[in-house]
C-alpha positions as CSV (number, residue, x, y, z in Angstrom):
1,X,-9.1,-19.4,14.6
2,X,-6.0,-19.0,12.6
3,X,-3.1,-16.7,11.8
4,X,-1.2,-16.7,8.6
5,X,2.1,-14.8,8.1
6,X,2.6,-13.8,4.5
7,X,6.1,-13.2,3.1
8,X,6.1,-10.2,0.8
9,X,6.3,-11.1,-2.9
10,X,6.3,-7.6,-4.1
11,X,7.9,-4.6,-2.5
12,X,7.5,-1.8,-0.1
13,X,7.6,1.8,-1.0
14,X,8.1,3.7,2.2
15,X,6.8,7.2,2.7
16,X,9.0,8.0,5.7
17,X,10.9,6.3,8.5
18,X,10.5,7.3,12.1
19,X,14.2,7.7,12.8
20,X,14.2,7.0,16.5
21,X,16.4,5.0,18.8
22,X,13.9,2.2,18.5
23,X,14.9,1.4,14.9
24,X,18.1,-0.4,14.2
25,X,19.4,1.6,11.2
26,X,21.9,0.6,8.6
27,X,23.3,2.4,5.5
28,X,24.2,0.8,2.2
29,X,27.7,1.7,0.9
30,X,26.1,4.6,-1.0
31,X,24.2,6.1,1.9
32,X,20.7,4.7,1.4
33,X,19.0,4.2,4.7
34,X,17.6,0.8,5.8
35,X,16.1,-0.3,9.1
36,X,18.7,-3.1,9.6
37,X,21.7,-4.7,8.0
38,X,19.5,-7.7,7.2
39,X,17.0,-5.6,5.4
40,X,19.8,-3.9,3.5
41,X,21.4,-7.1,2.4
42,X,18.0,-8.6,1.3
43,X,17.2,-5.5,-0.8
44,X,20.7,-5.5,-2.4
45,X,20.3,-9.2,-3.4
46,X,16.8,-8.8,-4.7
47,X,16.6,-5.5,-6.5
48,X,18.7,-2.7,-5.0
49,X,21.9,-3.6,-6.9
50,X,20.2,-2.4,-10.1
51,X,18.3,0.6,-8.6
52,X,21.1,1.9,-6.3
53,X,21.7,5.5,-7.4
54,X,25.1,5.8,-5.8
55,X,26.9,9.1,-6.4
56,X,23.9,10.1,-8.7
57,X,21.5,10.2,-5.7
58,X,21.1,14.0,-6.0
59,X,21.5,14.1,-9.8
60,X,18.2,15.5,-11.2
61,X,19.1,14.1,-14.7
62,X,19.5,10.5,-13.6
63,X,16.8,8.4,-15.2
64,X,15.4,7.0,-12.0
65,X,15.4,10.5,-10.3
66,X,13.5,11.8,-13.3
67,X,11.0,9.0,-13.1
68,X,10.3,9.6,-9.4
69,X,10.1,13.3,-9.9
70,X,7.6,12.8,-12.7
71,X,5.5,10.5,-10.5
72,X,5.4,13.1,-7.7
73,X,4.3,15.8,-10.1
74,X,1.4,13.8,-11.5
75,X,0.2,11.9,-8.5
76,X,-0.7,13.1,-5.0
77,X,-0.1,11.8,-2.5
78,X,3.1,10.2,-3.7
79,X,3.6,7.8,-0.7
80,X,1.7,4.9,-2.5
81,X,5.0,4.5,-4.4
82,X,3.3,2.6,-7.2
83,X,6.0,3.6,-9.7
84,X,8.8,2.3,-7.5
85,X,7.0,-0.9,-6.8
86,X,6.9,-1.5,-10.5
87,X,10.6,-0.5,-10.8
88,X,11.4,-3.1,-8.1
89,X,9.4,-5.8,-10.0
90,X,11.5,-5.2,-13.1
91,X,14.7,-5.0,-11.2
92,X,14.0,-8.2,-9.3
93,X,13.5,-10.1,-12.5
94,X,16.6,-8.6,-14.1
95,X,18.7,-9.5,-11.1
96,X,17.2,-13.0,-10.5
97,X,19.1,-16.1,-11.7
98,X,15.7,-17.8,-12.2
99,X,13.8,-15.0,-14.0
100,X,10.9,-17.3,-15.0
101,X,10.2,-18.0,-11.3
102,X,9.6,-14.3,-10.6
103,X,7.6,-13.8,-13.7
104,X,5.3,-16.7,-12.7
105,X,4.9,-15.2,-9.2
106,X,3.9,-11.9,-10.6
107,X,1.5,-13.5,-13.1
108,X,-0.4,-15.0,-10.1
109,X,-1.6,-11.5,-9.0
110,X,-5.1,-10.6,-10.2
111,X,-5.2,-9.0,-13.6
112,X,-8.0,-7.0,-15.2
113,X,-9.5,-6.5,-18.6
114,X,-8.3,-3.6,-20.7
115,X,-11.3,-1.4,-19.8
116,X,-10.9,-2.0,-16.0
117,X,-7.2,-1.3,-16.3
118,X,-7.9,2.0,-17.9
119,X,-10.3,2.9,-15.1
120,X,-7.9,1.9,-12.4
121,X,-5.1,4.0,-13.9
122,X,-7.5,6.8,-14.3
123,X,-8.2,6.6,-10.6
124,X,-4.5,6.6,-9.8
125,X,-3.5,9.5,-12.1
126,X,-6.5,11.7,-12.6
127,X,-8.5,13.0,-15.6
128,X,-5.5,13.7,-17.8
129,X,-3.9,10.4,-17.2
130,X,-3.3,9.5,-20.9
131,X,-0.5,12.1,-21.3
132,X,0.8,11.5,-17.8
133,X,0.9,7.7,-18.5
134,X,2.8,8.2,-21.7
135,X,5.4,10.4,-19.9
136,X,5.9,7.9,-17.1
137,X,6.2,5.0,-19.6
138,X,8.9,6.8,-21.6
139,X,10.9,7.5,-18.4
140,X,10.3,4.0,-17.1
141,X,11.5,2.5,-20.3
142,X,14.7,4.8,-20.4
143,X,15.5,3.8,-16.8
144,X,14.7,0.1,-16.8
145,X,14.1,-1.4,-20.2
146,X,14.7,-5.2,-20.3
147,X,14.2,-7.1,-23.6
148,X,12.9,-10.2,-21.9
149,X,10.1,-8.0,-20.3
150,X,9.4,-6.0,-23.4
151,X,5.7,-6.7,-23.0
152,X,5.7,-4.6,-19.7
153,X,7.0,-1.5,-21.6
154,X,4.3,-1.3,-24.3
155,X,1.4,1.1,-23.6
156,X,-0.9,-1.8,-22.7
157,X,1.7,-3.7,-20.7
158,X,2.6,-0.6,-18.7
159,X,-1.0,0.1,-18.0
160,X,-1.4,-3.5,-16.9
161,X,1.4,-3.0,-14.3
162,X,-0.3,0.0,-12.9
163,X,-3.5,-2.1,-12.7
164,X,-1.8,-5.0,-11.0
165,X,-0.4,-2.7,-8.2
166,X,-3.6,-0.7,-7.9
167,X,-5.7,-3.9,-7.6
168,X,-3.4,-6.0,-5.4
169,X,-1.5,-3.4,-3.4
170,X,-1.8,-3.6,0.4
171,X,-1.2,-0.5,2.4
172,X,1.5,-0.9,5.1
173,X,1.6,1.1,8.2
174,X,3.7,0.4,11.2
175,X,5.1,2.2,14.3
176,X,7.6,0.6,16.5
177,X,7.3,3.5,18.9
178,X,3.5,3.2,19.3
179,X,3.9,-0.5,20.0
180,X,6.4,0.2,22.7
181,X,4.1,2.9,24.2
182,X,1.1,0.5,24.2
183,X,3.3,-2.1,25.9
184,X,4.2,0.5,28.6
185,X,0.6,1.4,29.1
186,X,-0.2,-2.3,29.8
187,X,2.4,-2.5,32.6
188,X,1.1,-2.7,36.2
189,X,3.2,-0.1,38.0
190,X,3.0,1.8,41.3
191,X,1.5,5.3,40.8
192,X,4.8,7.1,41.2
193,X,6.5,4.9,38.6
194,X,3.6,5.3,36.3
195,X,3.8,9.1,36.5
196,X,7.5,9.0,35.9
197,X,7.1,6.7,32.8
198,X,4.3,8.9,31.5
199,X,6.4,12.0,31.9
200,X,9.3,10.3,30.1
201,X,7.1,9.2,27.2
202,X,5.6,12.7,26.9
203,X,9.1,14.2,26.8
204,X,10.2,11.6,24.3
205,X,7.4,12.5,21.9
206,X,8.4,16.2,22.2
207,X,12.1,15.5,21.5
208,X,11.2,13.4,18.5
209,X,8.9,16.0,17.2
210,X,11.8,18.5,17.2
211,X,13.9,16.1,15.1
212,X,11.5,14.5,12.7
213,X,8.1,16.1,13.1
214,X,5.0,14.5,14.5
215,X,4.7,11.8,11.8
216,X,6.1,8.6,13.4
217,X,4.9,5.8,11.1
218,X,6.5,3.9,8.4
219,X,4.0,3.8,5.5
220,X,4.0,2.4,2.1
221,X,2.6,-0.3,-0.2
222,X,3.4,-3.9,-0.8
223,X,2.3,-6.9,-2.9
224,X,1.4,-10.1,-0.9
225,X,0.3,-13.1,-2.9
226,X,-1.9,-14.8,-0.3
227,X,-3.5,-11.7,1.0
228,X,-4.3,-10.5,-2.5
229,X,-6.4,-13.6,-3.0
230,X,-8.8,-12.5,-0.3
231,X,-12.0,-11.0,-1.5
232,X,-13.9,-8.2,0.2
233,X,-16.7,-8.4,2.6
234,X,-18.4,-5.6,4.6
235,X,-18.4,-8.1,7.5
236,X,-14.9,-9.6,7.1
237,X,-13.9,-12.8,8.9
238,X,-10.2,-11.9,8.8
239,X,-8.0,-8.8,8.8
240,X,-4.5,-7.9,7.8
241,X,-2.0,-6.2,10.2
242,X,1.7,-5.7,10.7
243,X,2.2,-6.4,14.4
244,X,5.9,-7.0,14.1
245,X,6.6,-3.5,12.7
246,X,8.2,-4.9,9.5
247,X,7.0,-6.0,6.1
248,X,5.5,-9.3,7.3
249,X,1.8,-9.3,6.9
250,X,-0.3,-11.2,9.5
251,X,-3.7,-12.4,8.4
252,X,-5.7,-13.1,11.6
253,X,-9.3,-14.5,12.0
254,X,-11.9,-12.2,13.4
255,X,-14.4,-15.0,14.0
256,X,-14.6,-18.8,13.7
257,X,-14.0,-19.9,10.0
258,X,-15.4,-23.2,9.0
259,X,-13.6,-25.6,6.6
260,X,-14.4,-24.5,3.1
261,X,-15.6,-21.1,4.1
262,X,-14.1,-18.2,2.1
263,X,-11.6,-16.0,3.9
264,X,-12.6,-12.4,3.4
265,X,-11.0,-9.1,4.4
266,X,-12.5,-5.6,4.1
267,X,-11.3,-3.1,1.6
268,X,-13.0,-0.4,3.7
269,X,-11.9,0.9,7.1
270,X,-14.0,0.5,10.2
271,X,-15.7,3.9,9.8
272,X,-16.6,3.2,6.2
273,X,-18.0,-0.2,7.0
274,X,-20.5,1.5,9.4
275,X,-21.9,3.7,6.6
276,X,-24.9,2.9,4.6
277,X,-25.0,0.4,1.9
278,X,-25.4,3.2,-0.6
279,X,-22.2,4.9,0.7
280,X,-20.2,1.6,0.9
281,X,-21.1,0.7,-2.7
282,X,-20.2,4.2,-3.9
283,X,-16.7,3.9,-2.4
284,X,-16.1,0.3,-3.6
285,X,-17.4,1.2,-7.1
286,X,-15.2,4.2,-7.5
287,X,-12.0,2.6,-6.0
288,X,-12.3,-1.1,-6.8
289,X,-14.8,-1.2,-9.7
290,X,-17.2,-3.8,-8.3
291,X,-20.5,-3.9,-6.5
292,X,-20.4,-5.8,-3.2
293,X,-22.9,-8.7,-2.7
294,X,-21.7,-9.8,0.8
295,X,-24.1,-11.0,3.5
296,X,-24.4,-7.5,4.9
297,X,-25.1,-5.8,1.6
298,X,-27.7,-8.4,0.6
299,X,-29.5,-8.1,3.9
300,X,-29.8,-4.3,3.2
301,X,-31.0,-4.5,-0.4
302,X,-34.3,-3.0,0.5
303,X,-32.8,-0.1,2.4
304,X,-33.3,3.3,0.8
305,X,-30.3,4.6,-1.1
306,X,-29.8,7.3,1.5
307,X,-26.8,8.4,3.5
308,X,-26.4,10.0,6.9
309,X,-26.7,13.8,6.9
310,X,-22.9,14.2,7.1
311,X,-22.4,11.9,4.1
312,X,-25.1,13.7,2.1
313,X,-23.3,17.0,2.7
314,X,-19.9,15.7,1.6
315,X,-21.2,13.7,-1.4
316,X,-23.6,16.5,-2.5
317,X,-20.7,18.8,-3.0
318,X,-19.1,16.7,-5.7
319,X,-22.0,14.9,-7.3
320,X,-23.0,15.4,-10.9
321,X,-26.5,14.6,-12.3
322,X,-25.2,11.3,-13.6
323,X,-23.8,10.3,-10.3
324,X,-27.0,11.2,-8.5
325,X,-29.0,8.8,-10.7
326,X,-26.3,6.1,-10.5
327,X,-27.7,4.2,-7.6
C-alpha cells in the first residue's frame, strides 16, 4: 500500500469558494480573495504579480477581463478555467528567475499530435471552435505575450496549450465543511448531544444557504506532474483525492501494488465504470481519444456492444448513423 502527495506544478482555477467560518480568508492588497495569507503570498510570488488586475478588476476593457469574458461566452461550463491555467503558466515563466526550469517542467506533461490536439480543442470549445480559438488566441496574445514563449502564441502552439490542459488537467473538488460534518458524524455522543449537534449542523447549512447558496465546494482544475503520468484502467489500483481540502493531491492505493506493476487511475467515475464495455469505450473515445485495453475491457471483449436500457435511451437521442456503426 502506498500514498503519494503530489505538489501542484500547474495551477488551480477555482469555480467558487464556500466562504464560511471554516476557511481562513485573506485579501491581497487589491482585494482578491485567497483562502489564507500563505496561499496569497505563494500566488503573488509565482504568478499573481503579473495577473493582478488591481483597480482594473471591474474594467471590461482590461485585456485579462476581455479574455475571461470571451472564454465564458464560448465555453460552458466555465469552471474548468482552462484559459486561466494557461495564463498562469505564462505568468509563472515570465515571473520566474529560472525560466528554463519552468519550461522544462511544463514540457514533461503529455503532448499530442496535431490531429489529436485539434480533436481535444474541438471537444473543449464545440463545433465552431476554429473561430473561437482565433479570438481567444488574439486576446491571450494581447494580454500576455512574451517573446521567449513566442511558440505558445502561434496558432499551433496555442492549440497545444489547450491540448496540454485538456489531456493532463485534474479536476479538484474539496469541501472543508463536509469534512467537518463527516468528522462530527463519526463522534460517539450521548443521544441528547447528538440531537443538539445535528440540529446545529442543520441550522448551519440553512444559514450558509442564505449567504452563499447551496453550493459549498471549491472546484477547479490543476496540473500535477506525477498524477498526469498515470494511465487509465477501468479497474484502477489507485485513486486521486484532496483530503486536506487544499490543492495537494493524494494518490492512494486501492489494492496491493507489486514492484514493477503500473499504477493506474480511472478517468471515469464510479458509476461510469459500472456501465458496459461499449458505454465505457464511448465515453473514453469521445473525451480522451483512446480505446481502453485494460484487464476488465479485455475480459469483456466478447460481450455484445449493448448498453442498459437507460443508456440506450440517452445515447439513442444523440446518435447519428455513423455513431451507431462505430462500435
